[in-house]
matplotlib code that plots the C-alpha trace (Angstrom):
import matplotlib.pyplot as plt

x = [25.5, 28.3, 31.4, 34.1, 31.6, 31.4, 28.4, 25.2, 24.9, 22.5, 23.4, 23.2, 25.9, 28.4, 27.8, 26.7, 25.4, 28.1, 25.8, 25.2, 28.8, 29.9, 31.9, 34.8, 34.8, 37.7, 38.2, 40.5, 39.3, 40.1, 39.2, 38.9, 38.3, 41.2, 42.7, 46.2, 46.7, 46.4, 49.1, 52.1, 51.8, 55.5, 55.8, 52.5, 52.4, 49.5, 47.3, 47.9, 47.2, 44.0, 42.9, 43.6, 41.7, 38.7, 38.7, 38.9, 35.9, 34.0, 34.9, 37.6, 40.9, 44.0, 46.8, 50.0, 51.3, 51.7, 49.1, 50.1, 46.9, 47.4, 43.6, 43.4, 44.4, 44.4, 42.7, 41.8, 38.2, 37.0, 33.7, 31.9, 28.9, 26.5, 24.6, 21.2, 21.4, 19.4, 20.2, 19.8, 20.9, 23.4, 26.5, 29.4, 32.8, 36.3, 38.8, 42.6, 45.2, 47.5, 49.9, 51.6, 48.5, 48.7, 45.0, 41.7, 39.6, 37.0, 37.4, 34.8, 35.1, 34.1, 32.3, 34.4, 33.3, 33.8, 34.7, 34.7, 37.2, 35.5, 36.3, 32.6, 31.4, 28.9, 28.7, 29.6, 30.8, 30.7, 30.3, 32.0, 34.8, 34.5, 37.9, 38.4, 42.0, 43.6, 46.9, 48.3, 51.7, 53.8, 57.3, 59.0, 56.5, 53.7, 51.0, 49.0, 46.3, 44.7, 44.9, 43.9, 44.8, 41.9, 38.2, 34.7, 31.8, 28.7, 26.1, 28.5, 28.1, 25.0, 24.7, 24.3, 24.6, 23.2, 24.9, 22.8, 22.2, 18.8, 18.7, 15.1, 16.0, 18.5, 17.5, 21.0, 22.7, 26.2, 26.6, 30.1, 31.3, 33.1, 35.4, 36.0, 35.6, 34.6, 32.6, 30.6, 29.9, 28.5, 26.5, 24.9, 23.9, 22.4, 20.4, 19.1, 18.2, 16.3, 14.3, 13.7, 12.5, 9.9, 9.0, 9.2, 9.7, 13.1, 16.8, 18.1, 21.7, 25.0, 28.5, 31.2, 34.2, 35.1, 34.0, 31.1, 27.6, 25.3, 21.6, 18.9, 15.7, 12.5, 9.7, 6.9, 8.9, 11.1, 14.8, 14.5, 11.8, 13.6, 16.9, 14.9, 13.6, 17.0, 19.2, 17.7, 18.3, 20.6, 23.9, 26.5, 29.8, 33.3, 36.7, 40.3, 42.4, 44.4, 46.8, 47.0, 50.0, 50.5, 54.2, 53.7, 51.3, 52.2, 48.6, 48.1, 44.7, 44.5, 41.5, 39.5, 40.5, 44.2, 46.2, 49.8, 51.6, 53.7, 56.8, 59.4, 60.2, 63.0, 62.9, 65.4, 65.7, 69.1, 69.0, 71.9, 72.0, 74.4, 74.9, 76.9, 78.6, 81.0, 83.6, 84.9, 88.7, 90.2, 93.8, 96.3, 96.4, 98.5, 99.2, 97.3, 95.4, 91.8, 88.9, 87.9, 85.2, 86.3, 83.7, 82.9, 80.5, 79.2, 77.8, 75.9, 74.5, 72.0, 70.4, 67.9, 67.7, 65.5, 62.7, 61.7, 58.1, 56.4, 53.3, 50.7, 47.8, 44.6, 42.6, 43.0, 43.0, 45.9, 47.9, 47.5, 48.3, 51.5, 52.7, 51.9, 54.0, 57.0, 56.3, 57.2, 55.9, 53.8, 56.8, 58.4, 55.2, 55.3, 58.8, 57.7, 54.8, 57.0, 59.4, 56.6, 55.4, 58.9, 59.1, 55.9, 54.1, 51.5, 48.4, 47.1, 47.8, 50.1, 49.2, 51.8, 50.7]
y = [-10.4, -12.2, -13.0, -10.4, -7.6, -4.4, -2.8, -1.7, 1.9, 3.9, 4.8, 8.6, 8.0, 6.3, 7.9, 11.2, 12.4, 13.7, 16.6, 17.5, 18.6, 21.8, 24.5, 26.4, 30.2, 32.5, 36.3, 39.0, 41.6, 43.7, 43.4, 46.7, 47.8, 45.9, 47.3, 47.9, 44.2, 44.7, 44.6, 46.7, 48.7, 48.9, 45.1, 44.5, 47.1, 45.4, 46.2, 49.9, 49.6, 47.8, 50.3, 53.3, 51.6, 51.0, 54.6, 55.9, 53.7, 55.4, 58.8, 59.7, 61.1, 59.5, 61.1, 62.1, 61.0, 57.5, 55.7, 54.6, 52.7, 49.4, 48.7, 47.1, 43.6, 42.0, 38.6, 35.7, 34.7, 31.2, 29.5, 26.4, 27.0, 24.1, 22.4, 23.7, 27.0, 29.9, 33.6, 35.2, 32.2, 32.9, 30.8, 30.7, 32.0, 31.5, 34.4, 34.0, 36.8, 37.4, 39.8, 40.1, 40.9, 39.6, 39.0, 39.4, 39.5, 42.3, 43.1, 43.4, 42.0, 44.7, 43.8, 41.1, 39.5, 35.7, 34.1, 30.5, 28.7, 30.2, 33.8, 34.7, 36.3, 34.0, 35.5, 38.7, 38.4, 41.0, 40.9, 40.7, 38.1, 35.5, 34.3, 31.5, 32.2, 35.2, 36.9, 39.2, 40.9, 43.0, 44.5, 41.3, 38.5, 37.4, 34.8, 33.2, 30.6, 29.0, 30.7, 34.4, 35.1, 33.0, 33.2, 32.7, 34.9, 32.8, 33.4, 36.1, 35.7, 36.2, 34.1, 36.4, 33.9, 30.3, 27.3, 25.8, 22.2, 21.1, 17.9, 17.0, 17.2, 14.3, 10.8, 9.4, 10.0, 9.2, 8.0, 8.4, 6.4, 8.4, 5.4, 3.5, -0.2, -2.8, -4.9, -2.0, -0.7, -4.1, -4.4, -1.0, -2.1, -5.3, -3.6, -0.8, -3.2, -5.5, -2.5, -1.2, -4.6, -4.7, -1.0, -0.3, -3.7, -2.7, -2.7, 0.8, 0.5, -0.6, -0.5, 1.4, 1.0, 0.9, 4.5, 5.0, 3.6, 4.7, 5.1, 5.4, 7.1, 5.2, 7.0, 8.7, 9.9, 13.0, 12.7, 14.2, 11.7, 8.8, 9.4, 10.1, 6.5, 5.1, 7.0, 5.3, 1.7, -0.2, -1.5, -3.8, -1.9, -3.2, -1.7, -3.0, -3.5, -0.3, 1.2, 5.0, 6.7, 10.5, 11.0, 14.7, 14.2, 10.6, 9.4, 5.8, 4.4, 0.6, -0.9, -3.7, -6.2, -5.7, -8.9, -9.6, -12.9, -14.3, -12.1, -11.3, -7.7, -6.1, -2.4, -0.2, 3.6, 5.3, 8.7, 11.2, 14.4, 17.1, 20.0, 23.2, 24.6, 27.4, 28.3, 31.8, 32.0, 34.9, 36.1, 36.3, 39.5, 42.3, 40.1, 42.4, 39.4, 39.4, 37.5, 34.7, 32.1, 28.5, 26.2, 23.0, 20.3, 17.4, 14.4, 11.7, 8.6, 6.2, 3.0, 1.3, -2.5, -3.5, -6.1, -8.9, -9.6, -12.2, -10.8, -12.9, -10.7, -12.6, -9.6, -5.9, -6.6, -9.0, -6.6, -3.7, -5.8, -7.1, -3.6, -2.4, -5.2, -3.6, -0.4, 1.9, 5.4, 6.2, 7.2, 3.8, 2.0, 3.9, 2.5, -1.0, -0.9, 0.2, -2.7, -5.2, -4.0, -4.3, -7.9, -8.8, -9.7, -6.9, -8.0, -4.5, -1.3, 1.0, 4.7, 7.2, 10.9]
z = [-9.5, -11.3, -9.3, -9.4, -10.4, -8.4, -6.7, -8.4, -9.6, -11.6, -15.1, -14.3, -11.7, -13.9, -17.3, -18.9, -22.3, -24.6, -25.6, -21.9, -21.1, -19.5, -21.3, -19.7, -19.6, -18.8, -18.4, -17.1, -14.6, -11.6, -8.0, -6.2, -2.6, -1.1, 2.2, 0.9, 0.0, -3.8, -6.5, -6.3, -9.5, -9.9, -10.0, -11.9, -14.7, -16.4, -13.3, -13.8, -17.5, -16.9, -14.2, -16.5, -19.4, -17.1, -15.9, -19.4, -20.4, -17.6, -18.9, -16.4, -17.9, -16.5, -18.6, -16.8, -13.4, -12.0, -10.0, -6.5, -5.5, -3.6, -3.4, -6.9, -8.0, -11.5, -11.5, -13.8, -13.6, -14.5, -14.6, -16.0, -18.2, -17.6, -20.4, -21.3, -19.4, -20.8, -20.9, -17.5, -15.5, -12.8, -12.3, -9.8, -10.7, -9.3, -8.9, -8.7, -8.4, -11.3, -9.8, -6.4, -4.3, -0.7, -0.3, -2.1, 1.1, 1.1, -2.6, -5.3, -8.8, -11.3, -14.6, -16.3, -19.6, -19.8, -23.1, -24.3, -26.6, -29.7, -28.4, -27.9, -24.7, -22.9, -19.4, -17.5, -13.9, -11.1, -7.3, -3.9, -3.6, -0.8, 0.4, 2.9, 3.8, 5.4, 5.6, 8.3, 8.2, 10.5, 10.4, 11.6, 11.0, 8.7, 9.1, 6.2, 6.5, 3.5, 0.1, 0.5, -3.2, -4.5, -3.9, -5.3, -6.3, -5.8, -8.5, -9.6, -13.4, -15.6, -18.7, -21.7, -24.5, -24.7, -26.1, -28.9, -27.8, -29.4, -27.3, -28.2, -31.9, -31.6, -32.5, -31.7, -28.4, -27.1, -23.6, -22.1, -19.1, -16.4, -15.7, -19.0, -18.8, -21.4, -19.0, -17.7, -21.2, -22.3, -19.1, -19.7, -23.3, -22.0, -19.3, -21.6, -24.3, -21.9, -20.7, -24.2, -25.4, -22.7, -23.0, -26.8, -28.4, -30.0, -29.1, -28.7, -27.4, -28.7, -27.3, -29.3, -27.1, -23.4, -22.9, -25.3, -25.6, -28.5, -27.9, -30.6, -29.5, -30.2, -32.0, -30.2, -27.2, -26.6, -26.0, -22.5, -21.4, -23.0, -21.1, -17.9, -18.2, -18.7, -16.2, -13.1, -14.4, -12.0, -13.5, -12.0, -12.5, -12.9, -12.8, -13.2, -10.0, -9.5, -7.0, -7.1, -5.6, -5.1, -4.4, -3.6, -0.7, 0.2, -0.4, -1.4, -2.6, -3.0, -4.8, -3.4, -6.1, -5.8, -5.2, -4.6, -5.2, -2.4, -2.0, 0.7, 1.4, 3.3, 3.8, 5.7, 5.4, 5.4, 7.2, 6.5, 8.6, 7.5, 10.0, 9.2, 12.3, 11.3, 13.9, 14.5, 14.7, 16.7, 16.0, 18.9, 20.8, 19.2, 16.1, 13.7, 12.4, 11.3, 12.7, 10.3, 10.0, 9.6, 8.0, 9.8, 8.6, 10.7, 8.8, 10.7, 8.9, 10.5, 9.1, 11.4, 11.4, 8.5, 8.8, 6.5, 5.9, 3.7, 2.0, 0.2, -0.6, -1.6, -0.5, 0.5, 4.2, 4.0, 1.9, 4.2, 7.3, 5.7, 4.9, 8.4, 9.9, 8.3, 10.2, 7.3, 6.6, 3.5, 1.4, 2.2, 1.2, -2.1, -2.8, -1.7, -4.1, -7.0, -6.2, -6.0, -9.4, -10.9, -9.5, -11.3, -8.0, -8.1, -9.9, -10.5, -12.4, -10.5, -11.2, -10.0, -10.0]

ax = plt.figure().add_subplot(projection="3d")
ax.plot(x, y, z, "-o")
ax.set_aspect("equal")
plt.show()
């Protein structure tokens, strides 16, 4: 393996056929059978409209009066339609509340058509909703764990319309890398062509860019069998050095090839605490005065002694050890990494999410 290259992976693990992609489906439906945790029809008028329309389609007249049911919730249903599925195949669907329902636990999704971007119906979903979270509420307190307003219906949709793929009719295929990289794309081409020269006596692959590799199917073999021979070929992968920072959760992921030039860092956090302590002022006896509230604010500022550390990161272990010596929390490490990048000492791409 050349120096600086990453681990060896199969082609199927790092790339996929462009014609073998999923298609997203979406639909609007109703979940019924909830134990009083459904939409408040006063706050979610679309739920009442949908319920009336469903009952009318079933031949039940709903004219006059106002519905007061709390056992129904309007939901958005989503699913992924895998490639090469045929009519009658079952797929999983996700269900998410659209109104003010407190929980979908115990509910059943009624027949919901699922459409693709072209507006055509490709599947129909129905079945009991499985919810991992729960919600309990009393007069003075409520408890919620997880997300009870979202759930899944395993195998809840039946495919009614197939996506025309005609894979075996293709003589030219496009392979897309999941993590674009010029070095990896060129390596895939070299590995595939070496295999094809030994197997078929011709070169079949060519790189188009950092994400795309073009394959030409040899004669006398189906497209499915041809790709099955290629997808298990081992390829040495490569990727640019990258540091990924999620400021919302405080998560920091540092790649193995990240390096930092010699740099000195001083980090000290300033903590400001503001406390509101209003005081009640009582008037003197028999003075006919009124009781008043006098505002009082206490402000306390604290800056701990900051430390200075010298970091010279030839590898990931040295970098992490240097940051830990400062004794900072994840949010502090995020600020330090941003400062190192601004100073030009971080030899990697800094991705902030």
